[in-house]
VMD Tcl script that draws the C-alpha trace (Angstrom):
set ca {
  {0.04 -42.41 34.52}
  {0.61 -39.61 33.01}
  {-0.96 -38.27 29.69}
  {0.53 -38.12 26.13}
  {0.95 -34.64 25.47}
  {0.07 -33.78 21.90}
  {2.79 -33.78 18.74}
  {3.35 -30.24 18.20}
  {1.47 -29.86 15.13}
  {3.63 -28.58 11.92}
  {3.44 -24.89 11.14}
  {1.61 -24.14 7.89}
  {3.50 -21.54 6.67}
  {7.55 -21.19 7.19}
  {9.07 -19.48 9.79}
  {10.78 -17.68 6.88}
  {8.30 -16.53 4.80}
  {6.50 -15.99 8.59}
  {9.65 -13.73 9.14}
  {9.60 -11.45 6.12}
  {5.71 -11.33 6.54}
  {6.46 -9.55 10.18}
  {8.61 -7.36 9.32}
  {7.06 -5.36 6.39}
  {4.17 -5.10 8.53}
  {6.23 -3.42 11.19}
  {8.50 -1.36 9.00}
  {4.17 0.11 7.40}
  {3.87 1.45 10.82}
  {6.90 3.31 11.20}
  {6.51 5.03 8.15}
  {6.25 8.53 8.43}
  {3.26 10.55 6.53}
  {4.49 12.49 3.70}
  {3.16 15.39 2.16}
  {2.11 16.40 -1.41}
  {3.61 17.21 -3.65}
  {1.07 19.48 -4.64}
  {-0.66 21.17 -2.26}
  {1.40 20.28 0.62}
  {-1.36 17.78 2.60}
  {-1.00 14.95 4.77}
  {-0.69 11.62 2.41}
  {0.82 8.15 2.28}
  {3.44 7.08 -0.70}
  {2.49 4.21 -2.46}
  {5.24 2.54 -3.80}
  {5.57 3.11 -7.51}
  {3.67 6.10 -7.43}
  {3.85 10.03 -6.78}
  {2.97 11.23 -3.15}
  {-0.43 12.63 -3.92}
  {-2.94 13.79 -1.04}
  {-6.35 11.42 -1.97}
  {-7.72 14.89 -2.83}
  {-5.04 15.99 -5.46}
  {-4.87 12.58 -7.04}
  {-8.76 12.61 -8.32}
  {-7.72 15.27 -9.91}
  {-5.08 14.46 -11.85}
  {-7.65 11.14 -12.54}
  {-10.69 13.51 -13.32}
  {-8.05 15.89 -15.79}
  {-7.10 12.46 -17.92}
  {-10.73 11.55 -18.41}
  {-11.10 14.83 -19.61}
  {-8.25 15.14 -21.73}
  {-9.69 11.35 -23.65}
  {-12.98 12.59 -24.02}
  {-11.80 15.77 -25.62}
  {-9.19 13.77 -28.11}
  {-11.13 12.05 -30.44}
  {-13.27 15.78 -30.89}
  {-10.14 17.04 -32.06}
  {-9.72 14.69 -34.90}
}
mol new
graphics top color blue
foreach p $ca { graphics top sphere $p radius 0.5 }
foreach p [lrange $ca 0 end-1] q [lrange $ca 1 end] { graphics top cylinder $p $q radius 0.2 }
display resetview
């Protein structure tokens, strides 16, 4: 007497979406690091943003904060 093979479970995620996810992960690993446009340090380019290293990005954010705080004083 042979055992019944268990039924193959249906995948939760469709195969097309799973394949797209695998491709998106593989392209992230192949991406070469870019250089910062300000200081030339290595950085990764985020989608839709400038190629800034973390130091220059922080300086830019703090400069925005300084400008926002000084604007009410001038008016």
